[in-house]
C-alpha positions as CSV (number, residue, x, y, z in Angstrom):
1,M,0.0,0.0,0.0
2,A,1.1,3.6,-0.4
3,S,0.3,6.8,1.6
4,I,0.4,10.5,1.0
5,Q,2.4,12.7,3.2
6,K,2.3,16.6,3.1
7,R,5.7,18.3,3.4
8,G,5.4,22.0,3.3
9,K,3.5,22.9,0.1
10,K,4.4,19.5,-1.5
11,Y,2.7,16.2,-1.4
12,S,4.8,13.0,-1.3
13,V,3.6,9.4,-2.2
14,V,5.3,7.0,0.2
15,Y,5.5,3.2,-0.3
16,R,8.0,0.4,0.3
17,V,10.2,-1.2,-2.3
18,Q,13.0,-3.8,-2.5
19,D,16.5,-2.9,-3.7
20,E,18.7,-5.1,-5.8
21,N,19.8,-7.0,-2.7
22,G,16.2,-7.7,-1.6
23,K,16.3,-5.2,1.3
24,S,13.1,-3.3,1.9
25,H,13.1,0.5,2.3
26,Q,10.8,3.5,1.9
27,K,10.5,5.3,-1.4
28,W,9.2,8.9,-1.6
29,E,7.9,10.6,-4.7
30,T,7.2,14.3,-4.4
31,F,4.5,16.2,-6.3
32,S,3.4,19.8,-6.5
33,T,-0.3,19.1,-6.0
34,Q,-2.5,16.6,-4.1
35,A,-4.3,15.6,-7.3
36,E,-1.0,14.4,-8.8
37,A,-0.1,12.6,-5.6
38,K,-3.4,10.8,-5.5
39,K,-3.1,9.7,-9.1
40,R,0.4,8.3,-8.5
41,K,-0.8,6.6,-5.4
42,K,-3.4,4.8,-7.3
43,E,-0.8,3.8,-10.0
44,V,1.5,2.4,-7.3
45,E,-1.1,0.4,-5.5
46,Y,-2.4,-1.0,-8.8
47,Q,1.1,-2.0,-9.9
48,Q,1.8,-3.5,-6.6
49,E,-1.4,-5.5,-6.9
50,L,-0.3,-6.8,-10.2
51,G,3.2,-7.3,-9.1
52,V,4.6,-5.1,-11.9
53,L,5.7,-2.0,-9.8
54,V,8.6,-0.4,-11.5
55,V,10.8,2.0,-9.5
56,P,13.2,4.2,-11.5
57,Q,16.8,3.5,-10.6
58,C,18.6,5.8,-13.0
59,K,22.2,7.1,-12.8
60,T,22.7,8.5,-16.3
61,V,20.7,10.6,-18.7
62,K,20.3,7.6,-21.0
63,E,18.9,5.4,-18.2
64,L,16.5,8.3,-17.3
65,M,15.3,8.8,-20.8
66,K,14.5,5.1,-21.2
67,E,12.4,5.2,-17.8
68,Y,10.9,8.5,-18.9
69,I,9.5,7.0,-22.1
70,V,8.2,3.9,-20.4
71,L,6.7,5.4,-17.2
72,Y,5.7,8.9,-18.4
73,G,5.6,8.8,-22.2
74,K,3.3,5.8,-22.7
75,E,0.8,7.4,-20.2
76,H,0.8,10.9,-21.5
77,W,1.6,10.9,-25.2
78,G,-0.5,10.0,-28.3
79,V,1.0,8.1,-31.2
80,S,2.2,11.1,-33.1
81,N,3.8,12.8,-30.2
82,Y,5.4,9.5,-29.0
83,T,7.1,9.2,-32.4
84,K,8.4,12.8,-32.3
85,V,9.7,12.7,-28.8
86,V,11.3,9.3,-29.0
87,S,13.0,10.4,-32.2
88,M,14.3,13.6,-30.6
89,I,15.7,11.6,-27.6
90,N,17.4,9.1,-29.8
91,N,18.8,11.6,-32.3
92,Y,19.9,14.5,-30.1
93,I,19.8,13.7,-26.4
94,I,21.2,10.2,-26.0
95,P,24.1,10.5,-28.6
96,S,25.3,13.8,-27.0
97,I,24.8,13.6,-23.2
98,G,23.4,10.0,-22.7
99,D,26.3,8.8,-20.7
100,Q,26.5,11.9,-18.4
101,K,25.6,11.1,-14.8
102,L,22.5,12.9,-13.5
103,T,24.5,14.2,-10.5
104,E,26.7,16.2,-12.9
105,I,23.9,17.9,-14.8
106,N,23.3,21.5,-13.9
107,T,21.9,24.6,-15.5
108,R,25.2,25.7,-16.9
109,Y,26.0,22.3,-18.4
110,L,22.7,22.3,-20.2
111,E,23.1,25.8,-21.6
112,K,26.6,24.7,-23.0
113,F,24.9,21.6,-24.5
114,Y,22.3,23.8,-26.2
115,Q,25.1,25.9,-27.7
116,T,26.9,22.9,-29.0
117,L,23.7,21.3,-30.3
118,S,23.0,24.5,-32.3
119,K,26.3,24.1,-34.1
120,M,25.8,20.4,-35.1
121,P,24.8,19.5,-38.7
122,G,21.0,19.1,-39.1
123,R,19.5,15.6,-39.8
124,K,18.3,14.7,-43.3
125,N,14.6,14.9,-44.1
126,P,13.6,11.3,-44.8
127,I,11.3,12.5,-47.6
128,S,13.2,15.3,-49.4
129,G,16.6,13.8,-48.5
130,K,17.8,17.4,-47.7
131,A,19.4,18.5,-44.5
132,K,19.8,21.9,-42.9
133,D,23.4,23.1,-42.2
134,Y,22.8,23.2,-38.5
135,V,20.2,22.1,-35.9
136,S,17.5,24.8,-35.9
137,P,16.8,26.9,-32.9
138,S,13.2,25.5,-32.8
139,T,14.7,21.9,-32.6
140,V,17.0,23.0,-29.7
141,R,13.9,24.4,-27.9
142,D,12.0,21.1,-28.4
143,V,15.0,19.3,-26.9
144,H,14.9,21.7,-24.0
145,K,11.2,21.0,-23.4
146,I,11.8,17.3,-23.4
147,L,14.7,17.6,-20.9
148,R,12.8,20.0,-18.7
149,C,9.8,17.6,-18.4
150,A,12.1,14.5,-18.0
151,F,14.2,16.1,-15.2
152,Q,11.0,17.2,-13.5
153,Q,10.0,13.5,-13.4
154,A,13.4,12.7,-12.0
155,V,12.8,15.2,-9.2
156,K,9.4,13.5,-8.4
157,W,11.1,10.1,-8.5
158,E,13.8,11.5,-6.1
159,L,16.6,10.8,-8.6
160,M,17.5,14.4,-8.6
161,E,17.3,17.2,-6.1
162,K,16.2,19.9,-8.5
163,N,15.4,20.4,-12.1
164,P,18.4,21.8,-13.9
165,A,16.4,22.7,-17.0
166,A,14.0,24.8,-15.1
167,N,16.2,27.9,-15.4
168,A,18.2,26.9,-18.4
169,T,17.8,29.2,-21.4
170,P,17.7,27.7,-24.9
171,P,18.7,29.8,-28.1
172,K,16.3,32.6,-29.1
173,W,13.8,31.5,-31.8
174,K,11.5,33.7,-33.7
175,K,8.6,31.9,-35.4
176,E,8.2,32.9,-39.0
177,K,4.9,34.5,-39.9
178,R,3.0,32.2,-42.3
179,K,1.9,33.8,-45.5
180,I,-1.8,33.8,-46.1
181,W,-4.3,34.4,-48.9
182,T,-6.7,37.3,-48.8
183,A,-10.4,36.6,-48.9
184,E,-10.5,37.8,-52.5
185,T,-7.8,35.3,-53.5
186,V,-9.7,32.5,-51.8
187,M,-12.9,33.4,-53.7
188,Y,-11.0,33.6,-56.9
189,A,-9.3,30.2,-56.3
190,L,-12.8,28.6,-55.7
191,E,-14.1,30.2,-58.9
192,V,-11.3,28.9,-61.1
193,C,-10.9,25.5,-59.4
194,E,-12.3,22.7,-61.6
195,D,-11.3,19.9,-59.1
196,E,-14.5,19.4,-57.1
197,R,-12.9,17.6,-54.3
198,L,-10.3,20.3,-53.9
199,K,-12.9,23.0,-54.1
200,L,-14.8,21.4,-51.3
201,A,-11.6,21.0,-49.2
202,I,-10.8,24.7,-49.7
203,S,-14.2,25.8,-48.7
204,L,-14.3,23.7,-45.6
205,A,-10.8,24.7,-44.5
206,F,-11.6,28.4,-45.0
207,S,-15.1,28.6,-43.6
208,C,-14.5,26.1,-40.7
209,S,-10.8,26.8,-39.7
210,L,-10.0,23.1,-40.1
211,R,-6.6,21.4,-39.8
212,M,-5.8,19.1,-42.6
213,G,-6.3,15.9,-40.5
214,E,-9.6,17.2,-39.3
215,L,-10.8,17.8,-42.8
216,L,-9.7,14.4,-44.1
217,G,-11.2,12.6,-41.0
218,L,-14.6,14.2,-41.2
219,T,-17.4,11.6,-41.5
220,W,-21.0,12.0,-42.6
221,D,-22.5,11.1,-39.3
222,C,-20.9,14.3,-37.9
223,V,-22.5,16.5,-40.6
224,D,-26.0,18.0,-40.4
225,I,-27.0,19.4,-43.8
226,S,-30.7,18.5,-43.8
227,E,-33.1,20.9,-45.5
228,E,-34.4,22.2,-42.2
229,A,-30.9,22.8,-40.8
230,I,-29.8,24.7,-43.9
231,E,-33.1,26.7,-44.1
232,E,-32.8,27.7,-40.4
233,E,-29.1,28.4,-40.8
234,R,-28.0,25.9,-38.3
235,A,-26.2,23.4,-40.6
236,F,-23.0,22.2,-38.9
237,I,-20.1,19.8,-38.8
238,F,-18.8,18.2,-35.7
239,I,-15.0,17.6,-35.3
240,N,-14.2,14.6,-33.1
241,K,-11.4,12.8,-35.0
242,E,-8.7,13.2,-37.5
243,T,-6.6,11.2,-40.0
244,M,-2.9,10.9,-39.6
245,R,0.0,8.8,-40.9
246,V,1.8,7.3,-37.8
247,E,4.6,4.9,-37.1
248,K,3.5,1.3,-36.7
249,E,6.0,0.9,-33.9
250,A,4.4,3.8,-31.9
251,I,0.9,2.1,-32.3
252,A,2.4,-1.2,-30.9
253,E,4.2,0.6,-28.0
254,L,1.1,2.4,-26.9
255,N,-1.3,-0.5,-27.6
256,G,-3.2,1.5,-30.1
257,K,-4.1,4.3,-27.6
258,G,-6.3,6.9,-29.2
259,I,-6.6,4.9,-32.5
260,L,-10.1,4.5,-33.8
261,L,-9.4,2.8,-37.1
262,I,-6.4,1.6,-39.0
263,F,-6.9,1.9,-42.8
264,P,-5.8,-1.0,-45.1
265,E,-2.2,-0.7,-46.3
266,K,-1.0,-0.7,-49.9
267,S,2.3,-2.4,-48.8
268,T,3.1,-4.3,-45.6
269,L,6.6,-3.1,-45.9
270,N,5.7,0.5,-44.9
271,K,6.8,1.6,-41.5
272,T,3.9,3.9,-41.3
273,V,0.1,3.5,-41.6
274,L,-2.8,5.8,-42.1
275,V,-5.2,5.9,-39.1
276,L,-8.3,7.6,-37.9
277,K,-7.6,8.8,-34.4
278,N,-8.8,11.0,-31.6
279,P,-8.2,14.7,-32.2
280,K,-5.1,16.7,-31.2
281,T,-6.5,18.1,-27.9
282,E,-9.8,18.1,-26.0
283,S,-10.4,21.6,-27.3
284,S,-10.2,20.2,-30.8
285,V,-13.6,18.5,-30.3
286,R,-16.0,21.1,-31.5
287,K,-19.2,22.0,-33.4
288,I,-18.8,24.4,-36.3
289,F,-21.7,26.1,-38.1
290,L,-21.6,26.2,-41.9
291,P,-22.2,29.1,-44.3
292,T,-25.2,28.2,-46.4
293,T,-23.1,28.0,-49.6
294,V,-20.8,25.5,-48.1
295,A,-23.6,23.5,-46.7
296,N,-25.2,23.2,-50.2
297,Q,-21.8,22.4,-51.6
298,L,-21.7,19.4,-49.2
299,V,-25.2,18.4,-50.2
300,E,-24.2,18.2,-53.9
301,W,-21.0,16.4,-53.0
302,K,-22.9,13.7,-51.0
303,K,-25.4,13.2,-53.9
304,K,-22.5,12.5,-56.3
305,Q,-20.9,10.2,-53.7
306,D,-24.0,8.2,-53.1
307,E,-24.4,7.8,-56.9
308,T,-20.9,6.5,-57.1
309,K,-21.6,4.0,-54.3
310,K,-24.6,2.7,-56.2
311,V,-22.7,2.2,-59.4
312,L,-19.6,0.5,-57.7
313,G,-21.5,-1.6,-55.1
314,D,-19.1,-3.8,-53.2
315,A,-16.1,-2.3,-55.0
316,Y,-16.6,0.9,-53.1
317,D,-14.8,0.9,-49.7
318,D,-17.2,2.8,-47.5
319,Y,-15.7,4.3,-44.4
320,N,-18.4,7.0,-44.2
321,L,-15.7,9.6,-44.9
322,V,-16.7,13.0,-46.6
323,M,-13.4,13.3,-48.4
324,T,-12.6,10.2,-50.4
325,T,-11.0,8.8,-53.5
326,L,-13.2,7.5,-56.2
327,L,-13.3,4.1,-54.6
328,G,-14.1,5.4,-51.2
329,M,-10.6,5.2,-49.6
330,P,-9.3,8.0,-47.4
331,V,-7.5,10.9,-49.2
332,S,-4.0,11.5,-48.2
333,D,-2.8,14.9,-47.2
334,G,-0.2,14.7,-49.9
335,S,-2.8,14.3,-52.5
336,I,-4.6,17.4,-51.4
337,R,-1.3,19.4,-51.2
338,K,-0.4,18.3,-54.7
339,S,-3.7,19.4,-56.1
340,F,-3.5,22.7,-54.2
341,N,0.0,23.4,-55.5
342,K,-1.2,22.6,-59.1
343,L,-4.0,25.1,-58.8
344,I,-1.6,27.8,-57.6
345,E,0.7,27.2,-60.5
346,E,-1.9,27.0,-63.2
347,H,-3.6,30.3,-62.1
348,N,-0.5,32.2,-60.9
349,L,-1.8,32.5,-57.3
350,P,0.4,33.6,-54.3
351,K,2.3,30.6,-53.1
352,V,1.1,29.5,-49.7
353,V,0.7,26.0,-48.0
354,F,-2.7,24.5,-47.6
355,H,-2.7,25.0,-43.8
356,S,-2.6,28.8,-44.5
357,L,-6.3,28.6,-45.3
358,R,-6.9,27.9,-41.6
359,H,-5.0,31.1,-40.7
360,T,-6.9,33.0,-43.3
361,S,-10.1,31.7,-41.8
362,V,-9.2,32.9,-38.3
363,T,-7.9,36.2,-39.7
364,Y,-11.2,37.1,-41.3
365,K,-13.4,35.8,-38.5
366,L,-11.6,38.0,-36.1
367,K,-12.1,41.0,-38.4
368,L,-15.8,40.3,-39.2
369,N,-16.8,39.7,-35.6
370,G,-15.0,42.7,-34.2
371,G,-12.2,40.7,-32.4
372,D,-14.4,38.2,-30.6
373,I,-11.4,35.9,-29.8
374,K,-13.4,33.4,-27.7
375,A,-15.9,32.7,-30.5
376,V,-13.0,32.2,-33.1
377,Q,-11.2,29.9,-30.6
378,G,-14.4,27.8,-30.5
379,D,-14.3,27.4,-34.2
380,S,-10.5,26.9,-34.6
381,G,-10.1,24.5,-31.6
382,H,-7.0,26.2,-30.3
383,S,-6.2,24.9,-26.8
384,Q,-5.3,28.3,-25.4
385,I,-6.7,31.7,-26.3
386,N,-3.2,33.3,-26.4
387,M,-2.5,31.0,-29.4
388,V,-5.2,33.0,-31.3
389,T,-3.9,36.3,-30.2
390,D,-0.2,35.6,-30.6
391,V,-0.5,34.0,-34.0
392,Y,-3.0,36.4,-35.5
393,S,-2.2,39.7,-33.7
394,H,-0.9,41.1,-37.0
395,I,-4.3,41.2,-38.7
396,I,-5.7,43.9,-36.4
397,D,-3.2,46.4,-37.7
398,D,-5.9,47.8,-40.1
399,D,-8.3,48.2,-37.2
400,R,-5.7,49.9,-35.0
401,R,-5.1,52.4,-37.8
402,K,-8.9,53.0,-37.9
403,N,-8.7,53.7,-34.2
404,A,-6.1,56.4,-34.7
405,T,-8.2,57.9,-37.5
406,M,-11.3,57.9,-35.3
407,F,-9.3,59.6,-32.4
408,E,-8.1,62.2,-35.0
409,N,-11.6,62.9,-36.1
410,A,-13.3,62.8,-32.7
411,F,-10.8,64.7,-30.7
412,Y,-7.8,66.5,-32.4
413,K,-9.7,67.9,-35.4
414,K,-12.4,69.2,-33.1
415,R,-9.9,70.8,-30.8
């Protein structure tokens, strides 16, 4: 059994363990909140009951990272994040500082490591085959975030006295502003686009502020385009899942956590597979109301899709998806991007990525509703409101200029 002891403002989970020599002694794990301590207490007691209690016994960074992945990562990460974090650990952390003893890690050591890391050659992109000259500042910051979280776990497990990454400063990194289309450009693109599937994809991304995976994972049971709904202007889509290509190894390691469906593979030799999974965050689950034009566009698209199903019969793979190939299979994000880039080239449109349509959507929603950030956040599914204000703050420049003009007319000219 385990107990919770309060020490100052901290809460410790106390339980007995056996060391390598079979000697029993107390183990203390310290947490910042009582809720965290209660959760760990339940985990310990459950593992004790099953006889599988694992107590971290790490001396080096490499050993800590392995425990961190097993005890923390498998509990807190989804399949996509699992692959990313494990890759970062294996590519940047273990090769560089894996043999370093935990007792020798301090803030100064980490800052020197970040400087060294930023001068290392970048890794090759597995798709393009190209590599950056050096590890980017954003990658170094991601490494810092992983270490900060891992060392915090080490503190809780009483493997370290304090978190050396808590006060470490990674290299400065300024996120580049994404180029977006104006509303006029979006409307023109829809006018000249002859690819019906791409036209629908553009309309949904623009009007509903969708991520690519959310768009491609949308199913008809989450769409209300009935005549009554459209007439009363309450037609909507409900976002509660997304498609994503993930590592098979990650699915196996996490026992399929968060995976709703694994789509059939073209080749069993692939290391990745396309899946339908739970959304990015809890805030990503949302209801989005449709403009009437987009709702009618969906009505026409469904009619054509239903006709295709009748013609093909059993040859049609029906996963109830809105966006499909001619045979009903899910559409890859690469296919949408390829069609989108072709549209840009053929009509000499400004070069942007498909995800920019989501940014354009949020931009104009903020402008049209007078800056109602909370309403826009509800549509976009951003987990934090500052993500909306930080990313899209540039779009209110026009409105701020109007404020200056209004002050001029209201006060200074009258004076």
